[in-house]
N, C-alpha and C positions, 0 to 999 in steps of 0.2 A: 504494500500500500504506500503510494508516494504522494498523497496529499500533504502539502507542507506549508509552513508559515515561517517567514524570515525571522531569524534571531539576531544575528550580528555579523560583522566582518572579521575575518582572520581570528576565529575563535581559538584555534590551536595555540596562538601566541599567549593566550591568557589561561592556559590549563593549570599553571602553577597556582594561580589564585583560586581556581575551583578545587584544586587538590586540598588547599588549606581549609576551605569552607566545608569540604566533605570529610576531612580528617583522613585523607588517603595520601599515599605517596604520589609523586608526579608520574612514576611509571604505571601505577595502578590506574590513575586517571586517564593517562594516554591509552591504556588498554581498554578502558571503558568507552572512551571516545571512538576508538577503532571498532569495537564491538557494535556500537550504535550505527556507525557508517555501514558496516557489513550487513546489518540486519534491518536497514531502512528505517532507523529511528532518527538518524541525522543525515543531512545531505550537504555536499559541498559543490559549489558552482563557481567557476572562474569568471570574474567580471573586471571591468576597467578599474574599479575601486579596490579590488582585492578578491579574496575568497569569501563569497557569500555563504553563510551557514544557515540552513533552515532545519527545523525539526518537524517530525510528523504531526500534523494538526489534528489527527484523530488520537484521542488519548489511549495510548498503548501501554501505559505504565504497568498494568497487571499482567501483560503478556511478555514482558522483558525478563528473560530467564536469568541473565547475569545480574547479581545483586548490585555490584558497583555501577554497572551501566544503567540500571533502573534508578539508582539514586541520582546519577548525573542527569538523566533525562528529566526526572522530577524537578530538579533544581532549575534546569534550563526552561522548563515549561512554566514554572512559577515566575520567571522573569519576563514573560510575555503578558501584556495587559489584556488578556482575553480568556474566557472559559472555552476549553477545547471541546470539540464534538466527541461524544462518547462512542465507544464501540457498541453498535446497536444490538439489542437483545432484550430479554425479559428481565429488566433490572431497573432500579430506581433512577440512575443517571439517564437512561434512555427515556423513561417516562417524563422526567423533569424537562429534558431537552425538547421532547415533542410537545409538551404542554406550553413551553415558552414560545415555540414556533406558532402554535395556534393563537396564543395571546397576542403576538405581534401582528399576525395576519388579520385578526379582528380589528386591531388598531388601524392597519393600513387600508382595510376595506370600509370600515364604518367610523371608528372613533376619530380619526384624523380630520373628519369633515365637520365635526361638532364645533360650533363657534363659541366655545367656552374654554379659556386657557386651563382652568383648574382641572377639568375632566380629562383633557388630553395629557397634561403633564402628570396628573395623578395616575393615569393608566400606565404610562411609561415607567414611572417610578415603581409601581407595583410589579412590573415585569423585570425589575432589576436595574433600570437606568438610574444614574446618579446625576441629577440636574439641580444646579445651584439656584440661589435666591434671585428672583427677578429675571430669570432666563425664560425664553419662550421658543417653541417650535410652532410655526404658523401652520394654518390648515393646508390640507392636501399634500403634505410632505410625508413620504414613506420612510420608515425606519426598519432596518434589518439588523439582527444581532442586538436587540434592545438591551440585553443584559450586559453587553460590553461597551455601552455608551456612557462616557463621563463628560459632563458639561459644567463649566464653572458658573460664576455669578454674572448677571447683567449681560448675557450673550443671547443672540437671536439667530435662528435659522428661518429663512423666508419661505414663501409659497412654493409649492410644486418642486421641492428638492427630493433627491433620493440619498438617504444617509445610510451607508453600509458600515456597520460597526462590528462585523463578525470576526475580524482579526484584531479588534481593539481600536477604539477611537477616543482620543482625549482632546477636548476643546476647552480652552482656558477661559479667563474672564474678559468681558468687554469685546467679545468677538462678534463680527457682523458677517454672516453668510447670506448673500443675497438670494433672490428667488431663482429657481431653475438651475441650481448648482447640483452637480453630481459628485458625491464622495464615494468612491468605489474601493473596497478593501482588498479585492483580489482579482485574479484572472485564471487562465489555464495554461498548462505546459503545452506549447504549440508543437514541441518535438516528440511528444509522447502519444502513442496510439490510444492510450487509455484516457486521455483528456484529464489528467490529474489537476486538481486545483492548486494554485500557488497564491499566497497572500502575505500581507505584512501589516503591522500596526500603522496607524496614521496619527500624527500629533499636530495640533493647531494651537499655538501658544497665544498669550494675552494680546489683545488689541489688533489681531489679524483681521483684515478685510478681504473677503473673497467675493468678487463681483459676479454678476449674472452669467450663467451658462458656462462657468469655468468647470473643469473636471479635475478633481483632486484624486490621484490614483494611489494604489497601495504602496506603502513605503515613504510617502511624502512626509516631510517635517517642515512645517511653516513656523519659523521662529518669530519671536515677539515683534509685533507692529508691522510685519510685512504686508504687502498688498499683491493679490493675484488679480490681474485685470480680466475683463470680460472675454469669454471664449478661449481661455488659456488652459492648456493641459500641464499639470505639474505632477511629477513622479520622483521628486528628489528633495533634498534639503534646500530651503530658501533662507538666506541669511536675514538676521533681524533688520527691520525697517526698510528693506529693499522693496522696490516696486518692480514686478516682473510681468511680462506679457509677450504675446506673439508666439511664433514657432520656437520651441525649445525653452520657453519661459525665460527669455533674455532680460537682463537688467535694463530698466527704463528710468530709474531715478531712485530717490531715497526720501523717506518721510522724516519728520522731526522725531527726535529721540525722547522728548519730554511729554509723550502722549498722556492725557489725563481725563479723557471724556468718558461719558456714560453712553451706552448704546440706546438704552431705554426701549428695549423691544417688548416690554410688557407694561401696559398701563391702561388708563381709562379709554384713551382714544384708539387703542389698538385691540380693544376687547374682542371685536369680531374677527380678528385675524387668526 
């Protein structure tokens, strides 16, 4: 099974740190790492940035026979801000996952059209989303992976967006995501006949502004105060306060560094949004 979620770059270079955290020798940790690579618990892919390391996004913890490899997999899994898909069967994790998927589909089909903030936000919070004070998700916006969504204070997601948090989505404070934006946590392995899923967490820091019809792809990290202009695709790290746009999300300018505004996405005059 090769469904996978991105963890980090050049993980081998940091195995001495993981050895200390696990109470193992470096040799034991390297052997555990190799065991996971051999048994499709970990995956390495060469990229321009270095060696991208992903882990199996289906929770295989109970199926890992090697004890040290199981402990390493568990530690790596805990470092990814998402709840993994369980191995399907007659068990509690499967029941919980299926119930959450039903819960979010009810939201996407019915609840997200109700013109009352409290009902929509309350439904998402009951599904596991962590949404801060004064933040709002406007009507007709779909949310996938509701239990992996973290949203800070005074942030807003506009109309008719698609928010995919299945690999983990963290949105900071005072963030403005305009209408018709797509945030997509994953894709598929185009080189594999089995069409395996590939995904990565997305981070959007404080005071970021994402303009209409932008697409924020898996693995994107938008640092504090940056701006993604309309109809721009971003699948990389954008430095703080930079304004990017066009093909390849090229730098177009820079914002002030002393940002202190409130988005005000939830209030009396936006009640029906």
